[in-house]
N, C-alpha and C positions, 0 to 999 in steps of 0.2 A: 333617353327618349328614343324610341324606335320609330322609324318611318314606315314600318310594316304593321304597326299596331292599329287595328281598326277600332275606332271608338263608337261608331254608329254605322248602321247599314240598313238599306231598304231596297225592295224590288219595285220598280215602276212597271206597270203592266205593259206599256208600249215600248219603253226604252231600256229596260234591263236593270242591272244592279248599280246602285249608287252607294258610296260609303265615304266616311270621313276619317282621316288619320291626323296625328299631330304634325305640325309643320317643323321642319328642321331648317333654321336660318341659314346654315351653310350649304347643306346638300340640296336645298330647294331654291337657293338664291338665283341661279341662272334661269331656271324655269320661270320663277316669278318675275324676273326682270323682263323676259320676253312678253309676259302677259300684261304687266302694268305700264309698260312703255308703248304698247300697241295703240294705234289711233282710236280703236273702239273703247279703250279704257280711260278716255279723257276725264270722266267724272271721278276717277280714282286719284287724280291730281298728282301723279308721279311721272308724268310723261318724259321729263328730262333726267330721271334718276339714272345714275350709273350703277353698275353691278355692286361696287362697295356701298353705295347709298342703300341699296335694297338689303344687303347683308346687315348693315347697321340698323335699319328700320325694324327688321324682323328679329334681330338680337334684342333690341329695345323692347319690343312687344313680348318676346319670350321671357324677359327678365321682369316684366311688369306684373304686379300682383292682381291688377284689375283688367287685364287685356290679354286675350288669347288669339292665336292664329292656327288655322287648320288647312290641310289640303284635301279637297274633295276629289273623289275618284269616280269615274264612270267605267264600268266593266274592268276595273282594276287599273285604269290609266288616269293620271292626273288631268283634271278637267275644270276645276274651279277652286277659288280661294274663299275661305270663310273666316271671318273674325267675329269674336264676341267681346263685349266689354261691359263694365259696370257703369251705367249712365249716371249714377250718383257720384262717381269718382272721376269720370272722363267724358269728353265730348259734349255733354249736355248739362254740366254743372251750372246751376243758376238759371237755366233756361226753362226748366219745369221741375216740379216736385217729384223726385224719384220715389217709388214705392218699393218695399221689400219684394223681391221676386222679379223685379224689372231686369231685363238683359238687353243691352244694345247689340245690334248686329249689322255687319257689312258683308256683302258677297260680291265676287267678281267671277264671271264665266270666262274661261280661256278662249282666245280667238280661235276660229276654226275656218278652214277652207271648205269644209263640207258640213254646213250647219244641219242639224236634225230638227225637224218640226217638233215644237213643244219642249225642246231641251232646256231652255232657260227656266221655263215654268217648273220642270221637273227638278232643276237644281235648287230653286228657291224653296220648293216644297221639301226637299231633302234637308236643306239648311234649317228650315223652321222645325221640322220634325226632330232633327238632331238637338236643337236648342231646347225643345220641349221634352226631350228624353230625360233631362234633369228634372226630377220632381220639384225642385226648389224654384224653377222658372214658372212665374205666373203670367208674365206679359213680356212681349218682345217690343222693343222701341227702335224705330229707324228714323234717320234724318237725312234723306236723300236731297240732292240739289233740286230746287223747285223746277228747274228747266229739264230735269230728267224724267220726262213724261212716260218713257217706256218702263222704267222701274216703278213708277206710281201705279201703272196698270197691273204689273206683276204683283206688287204688294197687295193691291185690292183683291186680286184673284186668290190669295192665300189667307185673306181675312183681315188685313190691315184697314184701319179706319183713320183717315187723316184728321188731325186735330186743329193744327194751325201752322202758320209760317213762323220760323224763328231765324234770327240773324246770328250766324256763327262767324268767327273771324275769317274763314276761308270761303263762305258761301251763304246764300239765302237757302234755308232748308225747310222741307215740309215734314214737320213732326207728326209721326203716325204711330199708332199702337195696335197690337194684335194680342188678345188674350188667348189662353189655351182653348177656351170654348169657341172663340171666333175662328181659330185655325181649324179645329175639328169640324165645325159647321161648314166651312168653305171647302175643305179637302176630303173630309171623311176619314182623316188619319189621326192617330194619336202619336205620341213621341216614341212608341215602342220600337225598339230595334229588332231587325230580323237576324 
């Protein structure tokens, strides 16, 4: 697996080029450790993780048949983490009836000392477009913490519709769905890569 292989890319009119590449559990561990232990990543629930903890977690994900992790780039530099999973096999098993074509998604924007206006929205738009680039994807499913109001607003901006609150072992979550048509209506984008 090459960390230079670009799996998806798009150009944001205001912020430039965004792309997604495979995550390498070893080569990317130090970078990820800084991101997921940062105070702004509290909802990622890995604040106390050591570097070996991060390596183990992303080796586990890399080896899992129903879970994938990716590094997102902005202008060629690592800027966000993206994960996809099969909600019929992980995370939401027994909490809703998964349909064929459902894909679960998590994303985390890297901390920055110089935030760019609209950056996080451009990131979630890129993540969603990358997920919908797979023609088998019919609907994206998310389960953010009910207290994470910032991500609820971002989710709604790209077409997510909250369905209901669900209780997971680690949190109270807001189960939300976004179909391909809802994403396209909210953003004007398809999943086509540039």
